[in-house]
KELOMI-554121 format. One record per residue: x, y, z of N, C-alpha, C, CB in turn; residue in one letter; residue number from 1. Coordinates in steps of 0.05 Angstrom, whole numbers. Glycine has a CB too. Example, Ala and Ser with C-alpha at 12.3 -4.5 7.8 and 13.67 -1.06 7.14 Angstrom:
# residues 2
r n.xx 264 | n.yy -114 | n.zz 156 | ca.xx 246 | ca.yy -90 | ca.zz 156 | c.xx 264 | c.yy -66 | c.zz 156 | cb.xx 226 | cb.yy -89 | cb.zz 181 | nuba A | kero 1 $
r n.xx 257 | n.yy -45 | n.zz 142 | ca.xx 273 | ca.yy -21 | ca.zz 143 | c.xx 258 | c.yy 1 | c.zz 157 | cb.xx 282 | cb.yy -12 | cb.zz 114 | nuba S | kero 2 $
***
This chain:
# residues 120
r n.xx -129 | n.yy -526 | n.zz 478 | ca.xx -125 | ca.yy -501 | ca.zz 464 | c.xx -125 | c.yy -510 | c.zz 434 | cb.xx -97 | cb.yy -486 | cb.zz 473 | nuba Q | kero 1 $
r n.xx -144 | n.yy -495 | n.zz 419 | ca.xx -144 | ca.yy -498 | ca.zz 396 | c.xx -125 | c.yy -486 | c.zz 376 | cb.xx -163 | cb.yy -495 | cb.zz 393 | nuba V | kero 2 $
r n.xx -109 | n.yy -502 | n.zz 356 | ca.xx -91 | ca.yy -488 | ca.zz 343 | c.xx -96 | c.yy -488 | c.zz 315 | cb.xx -68 | cb.yy -498 | cb.zz 349 | nuba Q | kero 3 $
r n.xx -101 | n.yy -468 | n.zz 299 | ca.xx -103 | ca.yy -467 | ca.zz 268 | c.xx -72 | c.yy -457 | c.zz 258 | cb.xx -130 | cb.yy -445 | cb.zz 258 | nuba L | kero 4 $
r n.xx -67 | n.yy -466 | n.zz 236 | ca.xx -45 | ca.yy -463 | ca.zz 222 | c.xx -50 | c.yy -459 | c.zz 189 | cb.xx -29 | cb.yy -488 | cb.zz 228 | nuba V | kero 5 $
r n.xx -43 | n.yy -439 | n.zz 184 | ca.xx -46 | ca.yy -431 | ca.zz 155 | c.xx -20 | c.yy -437 | c.zz 141 | cb.xx -53 | cb.yy -401 | cb.zz 151 | nuba E | kero 6 $
r n.xx -23 | n.yy -448 | n.zz 110 | ca.xx -4 | ca.yy -449 | ca.zz 92 | c.xx -16 | c.yy -443 | c.zz 68 | cb.xx 9 | cb.yy -473 | cb.zz 91 | nuba S | kero 7 $
r n.xx 8 | n.yy -440 | n.zz 48 | ca.xx 3 | ca.yy -444 | ca.zz 20 | c.xx 0 | c.yy -416 | c.zz 7 | cb.xx -24 | cb.yy -462 | cb.zz 17 | nuba G | kero 8 $
r n.xx 1 | n.yy -395 | n.zz 22 | ca.xx 6 | ca.yy -368 | ca.zz 13 | c.xx 28 | c.yy -367 | c.zz -9 | cb.xx 13 | cb.yy -351 | cb.zz 36 | nuba G | kero 9 $
r n.xx 23 | n.yy -337 | n.zz -23 | ca.xx 50 | ca.yy -334 | ca.zz -35 | c.xx 44 | c.yy -308 | c.zz -59 | cb.xx 62 | cb.yy -367 | cb.zz -50 | nuba G | kero 10 $
r n.xx 66 | n.yy -307 | n.zz -80 | ca.xx 64 | ca.yy -287 | ca.zz -97 | c.xx 47 | c.yy -293 | c.zz -125 | cb.xx 91 | cb.yy -279 | cb.zz -102 | nuba S | kero 11 $
r n.xx 33 | n.yy -285 | n.zz -135 | ca.xx 20 | ca.yy -285 | ca.zz -161 | c.xx 16 | c.yy -262 | c.zz -171 | cb.xx -3 | cb.yy -297 | cb.zz -161 | nuba V | kero 12 $
r n.xx 13 | n.yy -271 | n.zz -204 | ca.xx 3 | ca.yy -243 | ca.zz -224 | c.xx -21 | c.yy -239 | c.zz -224 | cb.xx 7 | cb.yy -243 | cb.zz -254 | nuba Q | kero 13 $
r n.xx -33 | n.yy -221 | n.zz -231 | ca.xx -63 | ca.yy -214 | ca.zz -232 | c.xx -75 | c.yy -236 | c.zz -249 | cb.xx -70 | cb.yy -182 | cb.zz -245 | nuba A | kero 14 $
r n.xx -98 | n.yy -246 | n.zz -245 | ca.xx -110 | ca.yy -266 | ca.zz -265 | c.xx -97 | c.yy -297 | c.zz -258 | cb.xx -101 | cb.yy -256 | cb.zz -299 | nuba G | kero 15 $
r n.xx -74 | n.yy -300 | n.zz -239 | ca.xx -73 | ca.yy -327 | ca.zz -228 | c.xx -91 | c.yy -339 | c.zz -209 | cb.xx -52 | cb.yy -331 | cb.zz -218 | nuba G | kero 16 $
r n.xx -81 | n.yy -355 | n.zz -194 | ca.xx -93 | ca.yy -374 | ca.zz -178 | c.xx -72 | c.yy -379 | c.zz -152 | cb.xx -99 | cb.yy -400 | cb.zz -195 | nuba S | kero 17 $
r n.xx -87 | n.yy -385 | n.zz -130 | ca.xx -75 | ca.yy -393 | ca.zz -111 | c.xx -92 | c.yy -411 | c.zz -86 | cb.xx -65 | cb.yy -369 | cb.zz -103 | nuba L | kero 18 $
r n.xx -82 | n.yy -430 | n.zz -77 | ca.xx -101 | ca.yy -443 | ca.zz -58 | c.xx -86 | c.yy -443 | c.zz -25 | cb.xx -108 | cb.yy -478 | cb.zz -70 | nuba N | kero 19 $
r n.xx -101 | n.yy -432 | n.zz -13 | ca.xx -88 | ca.yy -428 | ca.zz 18 | c.xx -105 | c.yy -453 | c.zz 37 | cb.xx -97 | cb.yy -389 | cb.zz 32 | nuba V | kero 20 $
r n.xx -90 | n.yy -463 | n.zz 55 | ca.xx -100 | ca.yy -484 | ca.zz 70 | c.xx -99 | c.yy -475 | c.zz 104 | cb.xx -82 | cb.yy -512 | cb.zz 63 | nuba S | kero 21 $
r n.xx -116 | n.yy -485 | n.zz 119 | ca.xx -113 | ca.yy -482 | ca.zz 143 | c.xx -109 | c.yy -511 | c.zz 157 | cb.xx -134 | cb.yy -466 | cb.zz 152 | nuba C | kero 22 $
r n.xx -96 | n.yy -521 | n.zz 173 | ca.xx -103 | ca.yy -549 | ca.zz 185 | c.xx -116 | c.yy -539 | c.zz 217 | cb.xx -70 | cb.yy -573 | cb.zz 187 | nuba R | kero 23 $
r n.xx -133 | n.yy -554 | n.zz 224 | ca.xx -146 | ca.yy -556 | ca.zz 248 | c.xx -150 | c.yy -582 | c.zz 265 | cb.xx -169 | cb.yy -548 | cb.zz 242 | nuba Y | kero 24 $
r n.xx -151 | n.yy -581 | n.zz 292 | ca.xx -141 | ca.yy -609 | ca.zz 305 | c.xx -172 | c.yy -621 | c.zz 311 | cb.xx -119 | cb.yy -604 | cb.zz 339 | nuba P | kero 25 $
r n.xx -196 | n.yy -607 | n.zz 305 | ca.xx -217 | ca.yy -623 | ca.zz 304 | c.xx -240 | c.yy -602 | c.zz 289 | cb.xx -224 | cb.yy -634 | cb.zz 334 | nuba Y | kero 26 $
r n.xx -261 | n.yy -618 | n.zz 286 | ca.xx -283 | ca.yy -599 | ca.zz 264 | c.xx -295 | c.yy -584 | c.zz 287 | cb.xx -312 | cb.yy -618 | cb.zz 242 | nuba N | kero 27 $
r n.xx -303 | n.yy -556 | n.zz 275 | ca.xx -318 | ca.yy -539 | ca.zz 285 | c.xx -341 | c.yy -528 | c.zz 273 | cb.xx -305 | cb.yy -524 | cb.zz 291 | nuba M | kero 28 $
r n.xx -366 | n.yy -522 | n.zz 282 | ca.xx -388 | ca.yy -513 | ca.zz 264 | c.xx -380 | c.yy -492 | c.zz 250 | cb.xx -411 | cb.yy -505 | cb.zz 276 | nuba Y | kero 29 $
r n.xx -367 | n.yy -469 | n.zz 253 | ca.xx -361 | ca.yy -453 | ca.zz 233 | c.xx -336 | c.yy -443 | c.zz 232 | cb.xx -377 | cb.yy -434 | cb.zz 231 | nuba C | kero 30 $
r n.xx -329 | n.yy -447 | n.zz 202 | ca.xx -300 | ca.yy -442 | ca.zz 197 | c.xx -292 | c.yy -427 | c.zz 176 | cb.xx -287 | cb.yy -464 | cb.zz 195 | nuba M | kero 31 $
r n.xx -281 | n.yy -405 | n.zz 179 | ca.xx -283 | ca.yy -381 | ca.zz 162 | c.xx -256 | c.yy -375 | c.zz 157 | cb.xx -299 | cb.yy -357 | cb.zz 175 | nuba T | kero 32 $
r n.xx -253 | n.yy -362 | n.zz 127 | ca.xx -228 | ca.yy -343 | ca.zz 121 | c.xx -227 | c.yy -310 | c.zz 122 | cb.xx -220 | cb.yy -350 | cb.zz 93 | nuba W | kero 33 $
r n.xx -215 | n.yy -301 | n.zz 137 | ca.xx -206 | ca.yy -270 | ca.zz 138 | c.xx -187 | c.yy -264 | c.zz 121 | cb.xx -197 | cb.yy -260 | cb.zz 163 | nuba F | kero 34 $
r n.xx -189 | n.yy -238 | n.zz 117 | ca.xx -166 | ca.yy -224 | ca.zz 101 | c.xx -159 | c.yy -196 | c.zz 117 | cb.xx -177 | cb.yy -217 | cb.zz 66 | nuba R | kero 35 $
r n.xx -134 | n.yy -189 | n.zz 117 | ca.xx -127 | ca.yy -158 | ca.zz 124 | c.xx -105 | c.yy -152 | c.zz 110 | cb.xx -120 | cb.yy -151 | cb.zz 154 | nuba Q | kero 36 $
r n.xx -115 | n.yy -130 | n.zz 92 | ca.xx -95 | ca.yy -110 | ca.zz 73 | c.xx -85 | c.yy -91 | c.zz 97 | cb.xx -114 | cb.yy -89 | cb.zz 44 | nuba A | kero 37 $
r n.xx -58 | n.yy -81 | n.zz 87 | ca.xx -44 | ca.yy -59 | ca.zz 105 | c.xx -58 | c.yy -35 | c.zz 108 | cb.xx -17 | cb.yy -50 | cb.zz 95 | nuba P | kero 38 $
r n.xx -70 | n.yy -21 | n.zz 130 | ca.xx -80 | ca.yy -2 | ca.zz 132 | c.xx -109 | c.yy -1 | c.zz 135 | cb.xx -71 | cb.yy 8 | cb.zz 115 | nuba G | kero 39 $
r n.xx -122 | n.yy -31 | n.zz 132 | ca.xx -150 | ca.yy -38 | ca.zz 133 | c.xx -159 | c.yy -54 | c.zz 149 | cb.xx -158 | cb.yy -46 | cb.zz 114 | nuba K | kero 40 $
r n.xx -181 | n.yy -50 | n.zz 153 | ca.xx -197 | ca.yy -79 | ca.zz 173 | c.xx -197 | c.yy -98 | c.zz 159 | cb.xx -228 | cb.yy -78 | cb.zz 183 | nuba E | kero 41 $
r n.xx -198 | n.yy -116 | n.zz 184 | ca.xx -197 | ca.yy -148 | ca.zz 176 | c.xx -224 | c.yy -148 | c.zz 163 | cb.xx -194 | cb.yy -172 | cb.zz 204 | nuba R | kero 42 $
r n.xx -229 | n.yy -172 | n.zz 140 | ca.xx -249 | ca.yy -172 | ca.zz 124 | c.xx -259 | c.yy -199 | c.zz 125 | cb.xx -243 | cb.yy -162 | cb.zz 99 | nuba E | kero 43 $
r n.xx -280 | n.yy -208 | n.zz 130 | ca.xx -286 | ca.yy -236 | ca.zz 134 | c.xx -293 | c.yy -240 | c.zz 96 | cb.xx -318 | cb.yy -243 | cb.zz 163 | nuba G | kero 44 $
r n.xx -283 | n.yy -266 | n.zz 89 | ca.xx -283 | ca.yy -272 | ca.zz 60 | c.xx -303 | c.yy -290 | c.zz 50 | cb.xx -258 | cb.yy -284 | cb.zz 52 | nuba V | kero 45 $
r n.xx -306 | n.yy -312 | n.zz 71 | ca.xx -317 | ca.yy -335 | ca.zz 63 | c.xx -318 | c.yy -356 | c.zz 94 | cb.xx -298 | cb.yy -348 | cb.zz 37 | nuba A | kero 46 $
r n.xx -342 | n.yy -367 | n.zz 100 | ca.xx -349 | ca.yy -385 | ca.zz 114 | c.xx -362 | c.yy -415 | c.zz 104 | cb.xx -363 | cb.yy -371 | cb.zz 129 | nuba F | kero 47 $
r n.xx -356 | n.yy -436 | n.zz 120 | ca.xx -366 | ca.yy -462 | ca.zz 116 | c.xx -375 | c.yy -474 | c.zz 139 | cb.xx -348 | cb.yy -479 | cb.zz 104 | nuba I | kero 48 $
r n.xx -410 | n.yy -474 | n.zz 147 | ca.xx -414 | ca.yy -489 | ca.zz 165 | c.xx -409 | c.yy -518 | c.zz 166 | cb.xx -434 | cb.yy -484 | cb.zz 168 | nuba T | kero 49 $
r n.xx -410 | n.yy -531 | n.zz 191 | ca.xx -410 | ca.yy -565 | ca.zz 185 | c.xx -425 | c.yy -574 | c.zz 169 | cb.xx -416 | cb.yy -583 | cb.zz 206 | nuba N | kero 50 $
r n.xx -445 | n.yy -574 | n.zz 167 | ca.xx -460 | ca.yy -584 | ca.zz 142 | c.xx -457 | c.yy -574 | c.zz 112 | cb.xx -486 | cb.yy -580 | cb.zz 147 | nuba N | kero 51 $
r n.xx -436 | n.yy -553 | n.zz 111 | ca.xx -428 | ca.yy -554 | ca.zz 84 | c.xx -442 | c.yy -529 | c.zz 71 | cb.xx -436 | cb.yy -582 | cb.zz 71 | nuba G | kero 52 $
r n.xx -453 | n.yy -510 | n.zz 86 | ca.xx -466 | ca.yy -489 | ca.zz 77 | c.xx -446 | c.yy -468 | c.zz 72 | cb.xx -486 | cb.yy -481 | cb.zz 94 | nuba R | kero 53 $
r n.xx -444 | n.yy -450 | n.zz 50 | ca.xx -422 | ca.yy -433 | ca.zz 44 | c.xx -434 | c.yy -408 | c.zz 38 | cb.xx -403 | cb.yy -443 | cb.zz 22 | nuba T | kero 54 $
r n.xx -417 | n.yy -391 | n.zz 50 | ca.xx -437 | ca.yy -359 | ca.zz 45 | c.xx -403 | c.yy -338 | c.zz 36 | cb.xx -462 | cb.yy -343 | cb.zz 92 | nuba V | kero 55 $
r n.xx -400 | n.yy -325 | n.zz 24 | ca.xx -381 | ca.yy -312 | ca.zz 8 | c.xx -389 | c.yy -279 | c.zz 16 | cb.xx -385 | cb.yy -321 | cb.zz -26 | nuba Y | kero 56 $
r n.xx -371 | n.yy -262 | n.zz 12 | ca.xx -370 | ca.yy -237 | ca.zz 13 | c.xx -367 | c.yy -233 | c.zz -15 | cb.xx -350 | cb.yy -228 | cb.zz 29 | nuba S | kero 57 $
r n.xx -384 | n.yy -202 | n.zz -22 | ca.xx -391 | ca.yy -194 | ca.zz -48 | c.xx -360 | c.yy -192 | c.zz -64 | cb.xx -410 | cb.yy -163 | cb.zz -47 | nuba D | kero 58 $
r n.xx -347 | n.yy -184 | n.zz -55 | ca.xx -315 | ca.yy -180 | ca.zz -64 | c.xx -302 | c.yy -207 | c.zz -70 | cb.xx -296 | cb.yy -164 | cb.zz -40 | nuba S | kero 59 $
r n.xx -311 | n.yy -227 | n.zz -62 | ca.xx -295 | ca.yy -254 | ca.zz -74 | c.xx -314 | c.yy -270 | c.zz -92 | cb.xx -284 | cb.yy -275 | cb.zz -48 | nuba V | kero 60 $
r n.xx -337 | n.yy -268 | n.zz -89 | ca.xx -361 | ca.yy -280 | ca.zz -98 | c.xx -358 | c.yy -292 | c.zz -130 | cb.xx -384 | cb.yy -256 | cb.zz -97 | nuba K | kero 61 $
r n.xx -360 | n.yy -321 | n.zz -136 | ca.xx -345 | ca.yy -324 | ca.zz -159 | c.xx -325 | c.yy -331 | c.zz -169 | cb.xx -344 | cb.yy -313 | cb.zz -167 | nuba G | kero 62 $
r n.xx -301 | n.yy -322 | n.zz -151 | ca.xx -275 | ca.yy -324 | ca.zz -153 | c.xx -265 | c.yy -342 | c.zz -136 | cb.xx -263 | cb.yy -302 | cb.zz -150 | nuba R | kero 63 $
r n.xx -274 | n.yy -348 | n.zz -111 | ca.xx -261 | ca.yy -359 | ca.zz -90 | c.xx -282 | c.yy -381 | c.zz -82 | cb.xx -253 | cb.yy -337 | cb.zz -68 | nuba F | kero 64 $
r n.xx -272 | n.yy -408 | n.zz -74 | ca.xx -288 | ca.yy -425 | ca.zz -60 | c.xx -268 | c.yy -433 | c.zz -37 | cb.xx -299 | cb.yy -449 | cb.zz -79 | nuba T | kero 65 $
r n.xx -286 | n.yy -434 | n.zz -9 | ca.xx -282 | ca.yy -448 | ca.zz 8 | c.xx -288 | c.yy -481 | c.zz 12 | cb.xx -292 | cb.yy -435 | cb.zz 23 | nuba I | kero 66 $
r n.xx -278 | n.yy -494 | n.zz 23 | ca.xx -281 | ca.yy -525 | ca.zz 22 | c.xx -266 | c.yy -539 | c.zz 48 | cb.xx -267 | cb.yy -537 | cb.zz -8 | nuba S | kero 67 $
r n.xx -280 | n.yy -555 | n.zz 57 | ca.xx -255 | ca.yy -572 | ca.zz 80 | c.xx -257 | c.yy -597 | c.zz 66 | cb.xx -265 | cb.yy -577 | cb.zz 120 | nuba K | kero 68 $
r n.xx -231 | n.yy -612 | n.zz 73 | ca.xx -225 | ca.yy -639 | ca.zz 79 | c.xx -227 | c.yy -649 | c.zz 101 | cb.xx -204 | cb.yy -644 | cb.zz 73 | nuba D | kero 69 $
r n.xx -254 | n.yy -660 | n.zz 100 | ca.xx -251 | ca.yy -668 | ca.zz 129 | c.xx -238 | c.yy -696 | c.zz 144 | cb.xx -277 | cb.yy -666 | cb.zz 137 | nuba V | kero 70 $
r n.xx -228 | n.yy -713 | n.zz 129 | ca.xx -215 | ca.yy -737 | ca.zz 134 | c.xx -186 | c.yy -724 | c.zz 140 | cb.xx -217 | cb.yy -760 | cb.zz 110 | nuba P | kero 71 $
r n.xx -177 | n.yy -709 | n.zz 127 | ca.xx -146 | ca.yy -690 | ca.zz 132 | c.xx -149 | c.yy -663 | c.zz 157 | cb.xx -138 | cb.yy -670 | cb.zz 95 | nuba K | kero 72 $
r n.xx -179 | n.yy -660 | n.zz 162 | ca.xx -176 | ca.yy -640 | ca.zz 178 | c.xx -165 | c.yy -611 | c.zz 165 | cb.xx -158 | cb.yy -652 | cb.zz 197 | nuba N | kero 73 $
r n.xx -168 | n.yy -606 | n.zz 147 | ca.xx -159 | ca.yy -583 | ca.zz 134 | c.xx -182 | c.yy -570 | c.zz 121 | cb.xx -138 | cb.yy -589 | cb.zz 115 | nuba T | kero 74 $
r n.xx -177 | n.yy -537 | n.zz 122 | ca.xx -197 | ca.yy -520 | ca.zz 103 | c.xx -180 | c.yy -508 | c.zz 85 | cb.xx -215 | cb.yy -498 | cb.zz 116 | nuba L | kero 75 $
r n.xx -196 | n.yy -508 | n.zz 63 | ca.xx -178 | ca.yy -494 | ca.zz 37 | c.xx -200 | c.yy -472 | c.zz 28 | cb.xx -168 | cb.yy -519 | cb.zz 6 | nuba H | kero 76 $
r n.xx -181 | n.yy -450 | n.zz 15 | ca.xx -194 | ca.yy -426 | ca.zz 2 | c.xx -185 | c.yy -431 | c.zz -29 | cb.xx -181 | cb.yy -396 | cb.zz 16 | nuba L | kero 77 $
r n.xx -194 | n.yy -438 | n.zz -44 | ca.xx -191 | ca.yy -433 | ca.zz -71 | c.xx -191 | c.yy -406 | c.zz -89 | cb.xx -207 | cb.yy -447 | cb.zz -78 | nuba Q | kero 78 $
r n.xx -171 | n.yy -392 | n.zz -95 | ca.xx -176 | ca.yy -368 | ca.zz -99 | c.xx -164 | c.yy -360 | c.zz -135 | cb.xx -160 | cb.yy -352 | cb.zz -72 | nuba M | kero 79 $
r n.xx -186 | n.yy -353 | n.zz -151 | ca.xx -180 | ca.yy -356 | ca.zz -179 | c.xx -181 | c.yy -325 | c.zz -189 | cb.xx -203 | cb.yy -377 | cb.zz -195 | nuba N | kero 80 $
r n.xx -178 | n.yy -322 | n.zz -213 | ca.xx -183 | ca.yy -290 | ca.zz -219 | c.xx -169 | c.yy -276 | c.zz -201 | cb.xx -213 | cb.yy -280 | cb.zz -217 | nuba S | kero 81 $
r n.xx -146 | n.yy -274 | n.zz -189 | ca.xx -136 | ca.yy -261 | ca.zz -171 | c.xx -133 | c.yy -232 | c.zz -182 | cb.xx -113 | cb.yy -275 | cb.zz -161 | nuba L | kero 82 $
r n.xx -137 | n.yy -213 | n.zz -161 | ca.xx -139 | ca.yy -184 | ca.zz -173 | c.xx -115 | c.yy -170 | c.zz -148 | cb.xx -180 | cb.yy -168 | cb.zz -172 | nuba K | kero 83 $
r n.xx -100 | n.yy -148 | n.zz -156 | ca.xx -84 | ca.yy -137 | ca.zz -137 | c.xx -97 | c.yy -132 | c.zz -111 | cb.xx -74 | cb.yy -114 | cb.zz -148 | nuba P | kero 84 $
r n.xx -123 | n.yy -121 | n.zz -110 | ca.xx -134 | ca.yy -114 | ca.zz -92 | c.xx -139 | c.yy -140 | c.zz -68 | cb.xx -157 | cb.yy -101 | cb.zz -104 | nuba E | kero 85 $
r n.xx -137 | n.yy -163 | n.zz -73 | ca.xx -143 | ca.yy -186 | ca.zz -63 | c.xx -113 | c.yy -189 | c.zz -41 | cb.xx -148 | cb.yy -211 | cb.zz -91 | nuba D | kero 86 $
r n.xx -88 | n.yy -175 | n.zz -47 | ca.xx -67 | ca.yy -180 | ca.zz -33 | c.xx -74 | c.yy -170 | c.zz -7 | cb.xx -42 | cb.yy -168 | cb.zz -45 | nuba T | kero 87 $
r n.xx -64 | n.yy -195 | n.zz 13 | ca.xx -73 | ca.yy -189 | ca.zz 49 | c.xx -57 | c.yy -214 | c.zz 60 | cb.xx -114 | cb.yy -190 | cb.zz 60 | nuba A | kero 88 $
r n.xx -59 | n.yy -207 | n.zz 81 | ca.xx -55 | ca.yy -233 | ca.zz 101 | c.xx -83 | c.yy -246 | c.zz 106 | cb.xx -40 | cb.yy -224 | cb.zz 133 | nuba M | kero 89 $
r n.xx -80 | n.yy -269 | n.zz 105 | ca.xx -104 | ca.yy -293 | ca.zz 104 | c.xx -102 | c.yy -308 | c.zz 127 | cb.xx -101 | cb.yy -314 | cb.zz 79 | nuba Y | kero 90 $
r n.xx -125 | n.yy -306 | n.zz 139 | ca.xx -130 | ca.yy -316 | ca.zz 166 | c.xx -151 | c.yy -338 | c.zz 170 | cb.xx -137 | cb.yy -294 | cb.zz 182 | nuba Y | kero 91 $
r n.xx -151 | n.yy -364 | n.zz 181 | ca.xx -173 | ca.yy -381 | ca.zz 180 | c.xx -181 | c.yy -373 | c.zz 214 | cb.xx -165 | cb.yy -416 | cb.zz 171 | nuba C | kero 92 $
r n.xx -208 | n.yy -373 | n.zz 217 | ca.xx -222 | ca.yy -373 | ca.zz 246 | c.xx -240 | c.yy -394 | c.zz 244 | cb.xx -237 | cb.yy -345 | cb.zz 255 | nuba A | kero 93 $
r n.xx -247 | n.yy -403 | n.zz 273 | ca.xx -266 | ca.yy -422 | ca.zz 279 | c.xx -280 | c.yy -415 | c.zz 301 | cb.xx -255 | cb.yy -447 | cb.zz 281 | nuba A | kero 94 $
r n.xx -304 | n.yy -430 | n.zz 298 | ca.xx -311 | ca.yy -430 | ca.zz 328 | c.xx -335 | c.yy -450 | c.zz 330 | cb.xx -319 | cb.yy -400 | cb.zz 339 | nuba D | kero 95 $
r n.xx -349 | n.yy -461 | n.zz 357 | ca.xx -360 | ca.yy -487 | ca.zz 360 | c.xx -391 | c.yy -480 | c.zz 347 | cb.xx -359 | cb.yy -499 | cb.zz 395 | nuba Y | kero 96 $
r n.xx -399 | n.yy -459 | n.zz 350 | ca.xx -439 | ca.yy -460 | ca.zz 340 | c.xx -440 | c.yy -434 | c.zz 343 | cb.xx -469 | cb.yy -480 | cb.zz 364 | nuba G | kero 97 $
r n.xx -471 | n.yy -435 | n.zz 345 | ca.xx -483 | ca.yy -411 | ca.zz 342 | c.xx -490 | c.yy -401 | c.zz 316 | cb.xx -468 | cb.yy -395 | cb.zz 353 | nuba G | kero 98 $
r n.xx -481 | n.yy -375 | n.zz 308 | ca.xx -493 | ca.yy -369 | ca.zz 279 | c.xx -466 | c.yy -364 | c.zz 264 | cb.xx -516 | cb.yy -340 | cb.zz 276 | nuba V | kero 99 $
r n.xx -465 | n.yy -378 | n.zz 244 | ca.xx -437 | ca.yy -367 | ca.zz 226 | c.xx -435 | c.yy -340 | c.zz 218 | cb.xx -434 | cb.yy -381 | cb.zz 200 | nuba C | kero 100 $
r n.xx -421 | n.yy -323 | n.zz 221 | ca.xx -423 | ca.yy -302 | ca.zz 206 | c.xx -393 | c.yy -294 | c.zz 192 | cb.xx -435 | cb.yy -282 | cb.zz 224 | nuba T | kero 101 $
r n.xx -391 | n.yy -267 | n.zz 177 | ca.xx -362 | ca.yy -258 | ca.zz 170 | c.xx -355 | c.yy -239 | c.zz 190 | cb.xx -359 | cb.yy -246 | cb.zz 142 | nuba L | kero 102 $
r n.xx -366 | n.yy -236 | n.zz 214 | ca.xx -357 | ca.yy -219 | ca.zz 227 | c.xx -329 | c.yy -232 | c.zz 243 | cb.xx -379 | cb.yy -209 | cb.zz 243 | nuba R | kero 103 $
r n.xx -312 | n.yy -216 | n.zz 253 | ca.xx -286 | ca.yy -233 | ca.zz 268 | c.xx -297 | c.yy -231 | c.zz 300 | cb.xx -249 | cb.yy -214 | cb.zz 264 | nuba E | kero 104 $
r n.xx -317 | n.yy -216 | n.zz 304 | ca.xx -322 | ca.yy -220 | ca.zz 333 | c.xx -338 | c.yy -244 | c.zz 343 | cb.xx -335 | cb.yy -199 | cb.zz 342 | nuba D | kero 105 $
r n.xx -346 | n.yy -259 | n.zz 318 | ca.xx -358 | ca.yy -284 | ca.zz 317 | c.xx -338 | c.yy -312 | c.zz 328 | cb.xx -366 | cb.yy -287 | cb.zz 285 | nuba S | kero 106 $
r n.xx -315 | n.yy -301 | n.zz 322 | ca.xx -291 | ca.yy -324 | ca.zz 329 | c.xx -275 | c.yy -319 | c.zz 349 | cb.xx -271 | cb.yy -329 | cb.zz 309 | nuba Y | kero 107 $
r n.xx -268 | n.yy -345 | n.zz 364 | ca.xx -256 | ca.yy -345 | ca.zz 384 | c.xx -226 | c.yy -357 | c.zz 379 | cb.xx -273 | cb.yy -358 | cb.zz 403 | nuba R | kero 108 $
r n.xx -223 | n.yy -364 | n.zz 358 | ca.xx -196 | ca.yy -388 | ca.zz 348 | c.xx -191 | c.yy -370 | c.zz 326 | cb.xx -204 | cb.yy -428 | cb.zz 336 | nuba Y | kero 109 $
r n.xx -164 | n.yy -364 | n.zz 324 | ca.xx -148 | ca.yy -359 | ca.zz 294 | c.xx -127 | c.yy -368 | c.zz 293 | cb.xx -142 | cb.yy -334 | cb.zz 285 | nuba W | kero 110 $
r n.xx -114 | n.yy -368 | n.zz 269 | ca.xx -85 | ca.yy -380 | ca.zz 256 | c.xx -70 | c.yy -356 | c.zz 260 | cb.xx -84 | cb.yy -391 | cb.zz 220 | nuba G | kero 111 $
r n.xx -46 | n.yy -360 | n.zz 250 | ca.xx -26 | ca.yy -339 | ca.zz 252 | c.xx -21 | c.yy -320 | c.zz 223 | cb.xx 1 | cb.yy -355 | cb.zz 262 | nuba Q | kero 112 $
r n.xx -37 | n.yy -331 | n.zz 198 | ca.xx -41 | ca.yy -320 | ca.zz 177 | c.xx -28 | c.yy -331 | c.zz 158 | cb.xx -38 | cb.yy -298 | cb.zz 178 | nuba G | kero 113 $
r n.xx -30 | n.yy -328 | n.zz 126 | ca.xx -11 | ca.yy -332 | ca.zz 113 | c.xx -8 | c.yy -307 | c.zz 88 | cb.xx -15 | cb.yy -359 | cb.zz 104 | nuba T | kero 114 $
r n.xx 5 | n.yy -296 | n.zz 80 | ca.xx 13 | ca.yy -274 | ca.zz 61 | c.xx 1 | c.yy -277 | c.zz 29 | cb.xx 45 | cb.yy -274 | cb.zz 60 | nuba Q | kero 115 $
r n.xx -16 | n.yy -264 | n.zz 17 | ca.xx -23 | ca.yy -273 | ca.zz -10 | c.xx -15 | c.yy -243 | c.zz -23 | cb.xx -57 | cb.yy -285 | cb.zz -14 | nuba V | kero 116 $
r n.xx 1 | n.yy -245 | n.zz -38 | ca.xx 7 | ca.yy -217 | ca.zz -55 | c.xx -5 | c.yy -228 | c.zz -85 | cb.xx 47 | cb.yy -206 | cb.zz -56 | nuba T | kero 117 $
r n.xx -11 | n.yy -205 | n.zz -95 | ca.xx -24 | ca.yy -209 | ca.zz -130 | c.xx -9 | c.yy -182 | c.zz -144 | cb.xx -69 | cb.yy -205 | cb.zz -134 | nuba V | kero 118 $
r n.xx 4 | n.yy -180 | n.zz -162 | ca.xx 21 | ca.yy -161 | ca.zz -172 | c.xx 6 | c.yy -154 | c.zz -201 | cb.xx 52 | cb.yy -172 | cb.zz -175 | nuba S | kero 119 $
r n.xx 6 | n.yy -130 | n.zz -210 | ca.xx -15 | ca.yy -124 | ca.zz -231 | c.xx 13 | c.yy -122 | c.zz -262 | cb.xx -36 | cb.yy -86 | cb.zz -221 | nuba S | kero 120 $
***
């Protein structure tokens, strides 16, 4: 059983920064952050492959950075210049291989989510 555990969410004012983390049991090829705002579909935010390639959604490009701390089995998402529209539940997801995407149907393993709230 693959257990992913997010942490680090919270509340911040617009323009501020937050870092959310996800502990994972062992490295997998595709590791990704998604988010879901109330009343909206889940959205892929960023992924990182086993060899360090990263891809971001247009909505966060230039503001968010995904990274992995391999010795600590931890995935990070550093979020800067936050906007109220970034308010959502943030989930990490992972899978072993194939093609990494920002589509939720590409991932079998999910964390429980951590809430990020950005006030104006």
